[in-house]
N, C-alpha and C positions, 0 to 999 in steps of 0.2 A: 250827778256824776255818772258817766257812761259805764255800762256793764263791761266786764272783761271776760275773755274766754275761760278764765280760771274761776269765775264766780261759782261758789257752791261746792267746789272740789274740796275734799277733806285732806288736810296735810297734817301728818304726825311728825313732830320734831322732838326727838329724844334729847334730853339734856337741854331743854329749851328755856329755862328760867332766867338765864343770865348770859353775858358774854356773846359769843358767836351765835349760840342757840337763840338767844333773845332777838338778835338782829335778823336771823332767818325767819323767825315767827313774824316779826314786824313786816318783813318784805312780802311774805305771802298774804298777810292780812291786807296789805295795800292792793292786792289783786282780788280782794273780796272772797278769798278762800275761807273755808271753815278750818281754823287752826286749832290743833290739839297741842297744848304746851305740856310735854311730859317732863317730870323731874323725879328724883329719888328722895332727896332730902330737903329741898328748898321750897317747900309747899307755899309759904307765904309770898315769896317772890313770884312763883308761877301764878298764883291767884291774882296778884297785883298786875302782872303783865297781861293776863287774860282779860281782866276788867278794862284795861286801857285800850286793847285792840279788838275787843269783841270775840275773844277766843274762849276755849275751854281748857281748864287746867286739870291734869290727871297725874297723881302721884303713883309711881309704880317702879319697883325694882326690876329692871329689864333683864337681870341675870336669872330670874325665877320664871320658869316656863309657865307655871300655873297663873302667876300674876300677869304675865304678858298676854296670855290667852284671855284672861278676864278683861284686861284693858281693851283688847280689840273687840270683844263682845260688847263692851259697854259703849265705846265711842262710835261703833258702826263701821261700815266699809271705808277703808283708807285708799285714797287715790294716789297720794304722794307720800313717800316715806323719806325722811332725812335722818339718817343714822349719825347723830352728832354726839351722843352721850359718851363719856369717858371717865376713867379715874385719873385724877391729876397726879402725874408722876412725882410731884413735889409734896404730896400729902401723905406719904408713907409714915406710919407710926413708928416710934423708936423701938417698940417691942415686937414688931412684925418681922418674921424670918424671911429669908430670900425666897424660899418655896411658898410661903403663905402669900407674899406679895405678888409673886408670879401668878398664883391662882386668882387672886383678887382682880388683878389687871385683866387677865384673860376672861374672867367671868363677865365683866362689864363691857370692856372694849371690843371683845370678839364674840363671845357667846351671846351677849345681849344684842349685838348687831344682827347676828344670825337669827335669833328668835323673832325679833321684830320683822326682819325680812321674810321669814317663813310664814308668819301669819298675814302680813301685808300681801304677800304673793297670792294667797288663796283669795283674798278680797279682789285683787286686781284681775285675776283670771276670769272671774265672773263677769267683769265689764269689758274684757278684752282691751284693757288700757291701764297703764300705770307707770309711775316714775319712782325709781329708787336712786337716791344720792347718798353716798357713804363718805363721811368726812375723815380723811386720812391726814397725813402730815409729811413734811419734808423728812422727818425722822424715819420714814419707811425706807429711805434710800441711803442716807448718810450713816457712817459707822457710829454706833451708839456707845455712849459712855455707860458706866455701871448703873447709874440711876435710871437711864432711859432705855435699857436693854429690853425689858418686858414690853414697854410701851411701843417701841419700834417694831418688835416682833409681831405684836397684835395688829398694828397698822399695816404691816406688810401682808399679813394673812387676810386682812380685809379686802385687799386687791383681788385675791383669788376668789373670795366670797362674791364680790361684785361681778366678776367675769362669769362665775357659775350661774348667777341669776340672770345675767344678760343672755346667756345661752338658753336657759330654761324659759325665759320670758318672751323671747323673740316672736314665737308663733302667736302669742297673745297680745302683741302690741305693747309689751312692758319693756321699758329700758332700765338699765342699771349701770351707773357710772360712779367713779370715785373723783372727789375733789381733794387734792393734796396741797394745802396751803403751807407757806413758810411762816415767817414772823407775823402774828396778828396782834395789833395794838389793843388788846382788851384791857378793861380796868384792872384785872388780875395781873397781867404782865406789867402794866405801868406802875403798880405798887410793889411788885416783886423785884423788879430790876432797878438798880440805882441809875441815875443819869449816865454815869460812866459805863456801866454794863450795857445799857441800851445803845449808847453810841458805838460800842464795840460790836454789838450784834448788827447794827445797821451798816457798819463799815464793810461787812462781808456780803452785802447785798448791792449789786450793781446800780439799782435805782436809788439806793441810799436811804431807804425808809422801810418801815413795815406797812402792812395793809390795814386799813380800817375794817372793823367788823361789817360795815355797810358794803364795802367793796366785795368782801367774800360772800356775803349774803346775795348780792347781785349775781355773782358767778353761779351760786347754787340755783338761783331762779333761771338763769340763762341755760344751764344744763337741762333743767326740767322742760324748758321751752324749746328744746332742739330735738325733735322726734327721731331724726336719723342718727343720733349719737347714742351708741350703746357699747358696753364692754370696754370703755376707755378710762384712762387716768388723766385728769386735767390738773396740771401743775400750775400753781399760782404763788410764785415766790420771788418776784421782782428780779428774776435773772440769777438767783443764787446758784443754780446748776452750772452756770457758765464759769464759776470759780471753784467748783467742787473738785 
C-alpha cells in the first residue's frame, strides 16, 4: 500500500471510543496516522478500537488540567487535535441541580476542549505545523430548549475558542476550524429515537436524511487536509439552515 502524506502524524481524538469519535479515529488510521483514542469512561471500547486500527488508547478526564498535561507528556507531540469529547445532554442524573449540570457540561465540553488545545498548541508550535478541528453542533445556532441550553452555550463558545487559536497559530502554520454537524446517525441516536421521532427529525432537513458518521469523519479529514482554511465554521447539516 502506498504511503500517504499523513503517515506517522499523531492524531489525538477526544471522545474517540464510539460513535463519531470512533469514525474519526478510523478515518485517520486509513491515512496511516498514529491515532490516540482518548476516552474518559469507556476504556474497554477504546482498547478494542485501538487494537483493530493499530492505535493507542488513553483514558483521561479532559476536564482535569493535570491529567491532560500527563496525557500529552505520555503520548508525545500531537500534530492533529480533534476536540470531539462531550457530555451527552440526555445523560443528566435525576439528582443533579441546574447549576451542577451547567458546571459539568462546561467542564468537559468547553474547558476540556480548551485544555487539549492549549497543550496541543505547544506541541504544534515546535514543528511550525498543526491542525485543530473542534466538533460543534447545529445547536450552537438554533434556540435551545431547557435540556440543551448548557450544551448549546458550550458549543457556541467553542467557536470563539477556535477563532482564537486560528489567530494565535497562523504564524506557526497551525490552523484551527470548527465543524458543526446537524443530525448524525450514530448508534446512540438510532436507539434513542423511535422511528416516528427519527422521521420527524429528517422531515426538517431538506436532503431528507441524517449524516452517517463516515460522512462527518470525511469532512473532518478534508478540513485537516485544507491548509488555507482557518478560523472558519463548516456547517454540515443537509441544508437545515435553509429552513431555520
